[in-house]
Residue, then its C-alpha position, 0 to 999 in steps of 0.5 A: m772398762v776400768i783400768g787400774l794398778w793390780g794389787g793381787d797375785r800375779e800368777v792370776l795374770r800369767g796367761l796374759f803374760r804368756d800371750a805377750d811372750d813366747s818364753a816361759a823362762e823370760v816370763d818367770r824372770y820378770l813376772t813379779s817386777g815393776e807395776v802392773f796395770v789391768a783393764e777390767d770389764n764387768g770384773l773380767v781382766v781383759g788386758h794387762l800392761q807391766v812397766v819396770d824401771a830401766d836406766g833412767a826411763v821406764e820400760l813397757k815390759s809386757m802387755a796383752v789383751l784377750a784375743e776377743r778384745r783386741g782392736t777395741g781400744v783396750g791396749r791403747a787405754l792401758v798404754e795411756a794410763a801407764v804413760e799418765h802414771c809414769r808422767r805423774g811419777g816424774v818419768s820422762r821416757m818410756v821404752v818398749a821392745t817387740a819382735t821386728a817380725d810383728v808388724g802389727n805391734l810396730r804399727f800399734y806402738q808408732r800410732l801411740g807416739f813411740r819411735m824407732l830406737r835400735v835393733e837387737r839382732d838375734a834376741f829370740t834364741a833357744a838360749s833365752g827360752y824361745p823355741d826354734g821355728i816361730v814365725i809371725d806373719g810369715v817372718p821368722l822370729r829373730d830380732r827385737i826392735w826397741l822404740d821409745r816415747e818422750l813423756v812430758v813430765d807434769a811439773s805440778 
């Protein structure tokens, strides 16, 4: 598996972006922003991660791994590649948001050194393009939780 910055048309990655976000309107809004890393295995893109500038930090905005490759280290490798890239660029903090209902994502990010920062209540509404009735692991999709990770900036 090889991880690197994506230089191609982001429309090719739209399916992965939609796997990461239930709102097509939100994906349309940020698809072309920031930088995108991809994990490729024998020429097949098996995952992506997008980072965007966020008020003195960088936000991990979107990440998805093909269903058949989840749990194999692709997501972890993408995050660590993005962290290293951001460190080299002088970024000292990375933030990420996920649904409070998605305990799998919460566990994933905490295992990678992210810590709880704040809760944004009622973030997933019809007004922002999320359909009513989404349930994750038996929990209604309503609130968003923000996490952050301090990055040790490379002084060299």
